[in-house]
N, C-alpha and C positions, 0 to 999 in steps of 0.2 A: 111557211114564210117564203114569199116569192121575191126575187129580184125583179126589176122592171126592164131597164135597157139591156137588150141582147138576150133576154129571157122571154118576156111577154111581148115586147115591142121592138121593132127595128127603128131606132131613133137617130141612127147615124146620118141619114140625109139632112135632117134639121141641124144637127151638130156641125156637120161639114159646112153648111151654108154660113153658120156663125163664125166658125174658125177661119174660113176663107175670107170673109168680110173683114175680120180682124187683121189677117196677114196682109191683105191688099191695102188696108189703111196705113200699114207700116212699110209700104213699098216692097213687100216680100211676095214671092210667088205663092199662089194658092196651093194648098196641100192636096185637095181632092178627097173624094169620099173614101176610096179604098185605103188611103194612108190614115185617115182619121179613124177608121175601124180598128186600127192597131193601137190607138192611143186611148180608147174608151175603157172605162171600168173602175176608175178610182175617184170619180167626181170631176167637177168643172175645173177646179184649181190644178189638178194634175194634168188634165187635158190641155189646158193653156200652156203650162210649163213645157210639155212635150212638143207642142206646136212651135213654140218660140225656140227651143233647143234645135229642133230640126231645121228651122228656117236659117239659123245662124251656123249650123254645122258644129254645135258644141254639145257637151254633156248637159243633162238637165240640171245638175248641181251648179253649173256655171251661169245659169240665168239669174240676173240680178233681181233681188226682191222688189226693188222699185219698179222695174219694167214688168215684172210678173203681176204685181198688184194693179198697176195701171191697165195692163192688157186684160186682166181678168174682168175688170169693170166694163171694158169695151166689149169683151166677148159676151157677157151677160146682157148687155144692151142689145147686141145683135141677136142673141138667142131668144130674147123676149119677143122679138118680131118674127122669128122663124119657127119657134117651138109649136109642134102639132101640125104644121102645114104639110109635111111629107112623111111623118111617122106612120107606120102601119103595124098592126098586130101580126105576129107570126101565125102561120097555119096551125090550127089546133089549140091556140092559146085561150081564146075566149070560151071555146067549147069545153076545155078542161076546167076552167074556173066555174062555169055553170054546172058541170057534172059534179064537181066536188062540193059546191054549195048545196046542191040538191041532195047530196048524200049526207049533209049535216056536218061537213068539215069546216072548221073556222079558218078563214083565209086572211092573211095579213101580208103587208108589203114592206120590204126593207130595201131601200134604194139609196145610192150615194148621190143621186141627183139633188140639187138644191131644192128645198121644200117649196119655194115659191112657184116652181114649174110643175109640181106633181098634180095638184087638184084639177087644173083645166085640161092637162094631158089625159088623165084618166077619164074625164068627162067626154073629151073629144073622141076617145076610143070606145066609149060606151061600157066601161068596166068600173066606173066609180062607185057603183053600188055593190060590188063584189066583195069588198074588203071590210073586215071589222074595224081595222085601223091601219095606219101606215106611218112609217118613219122615213124622213128624208136624210140626206147627207149631213145636214146641219141641225138635225133635231136633238142630237146629243153631242157631247164633247168628242166622242170617238165615233168613227164610222167603220164599215167593213174595210179591211179584213179583221178589225177588232170585233170580238164577239158581243160587245156591249149592247148594240141594238137588238140582237137576237135574244140575249138574256133579259133585256127590258120587256120584250113582248111575252116571253115565257113566264116572267114574274107577274106581269099584268093579268094574264089569263090563268095563272096557277097551273101550268102544265109542266110535266116532267120532260126530260130530254128524250125519253123513249116514246113520247107521244108527239114528237115534233119532227118536221122535215124542212130543210132549207133547200130551195130550188133556185139554181142560178146558172150562169154561163161562163163565169170567170174564176180565176184564182182567188179573188177577194171573197166571193160567195162561198166557195168550198172551204177556204181557210177559216172563215168566220164560223161556218157550220161545225167544222172539226174542233175549233177552239171552244165552242159552246157544247160540244159532245153530243151533237144531234146528227141524225142520218142526213145525207146530202144526195141530191139529184142534179146532175149536170146535163145541160142541153148541148148538143153537138154543133149547133148552128150559130152560136153566139160569137162574141168578140175575142175575149181572152188573149189579147195582145198577139194574135197570130198563132198561138199554140193550141193543139187539140186539148179539149177538156179532160180527156183521159189521162193527160200528164199530171193532173191534180188529184187523181185517185178518188173520185167521188164514190159514194155507195152504189149508185146506179148512173147510167147514161142513157139518154133517149134522144131521138131526132124529131119527135112530135109529142107534145105534152098530152094531148087528148088520147092518143093511142096508148101511152104509158098508163095514164090513170084509169082508162077504161079497163085495161087488163088488170091493174092493181085492185080496183074496186070489185071486179068480177071474182078475182081470186079471194078477196076478203069475204065476200058473200058466200062463196063456196066453202071456205074454211069454217065460217060461223054456222053453216048448215050441217056440218059433220056431227055425228053422234058424239056425246061427251066422252066416250071411252075410245074414240078413234085415235 
């Protein structure tokens, strides 16, 4: 089970365009790409709330619901125009997916991105045929860090926790994996609100997905080739 933003694709450039367009509409200063990187990971609603709080110098809890909802609609409007224009796959991401699929591993996607943006982004990146299925941030009532999306996919494919791996870049991904009692792989280059992924104590950490899975599959093949009494 793979996360999308910050794990397979760097989507912050598109998100920053939409956030800045929203803020400029409201006569606020643009946030900029580097600041938006610190706010990504819990879906569009949380991203907008963080941007509004930062612009007004207040706590997120102090942002009014009315302003938040109005601003979320405007953000989604801007993101529809920007999504996919500047996003790029991370080095090793597509190669890892291809390697795993060729090895017979079932791949799924669990993202907090609103579902309407997922299909065309996957197609634009050329990875839409890689996944058996995917869940967006609004596919279920709960989203990561709640384990519900992960448990839904495990139930759909009738796999046990020991047969499952959650791959992500943030606290939400690792927390969801732990809550679902599955192993977790954290990537060191993602967003995670400016914190190193090691702070979340995933089962493993890597800086390149293809390097990690190449080694993992090689080791698995070597183990399976051992004599039964080894």
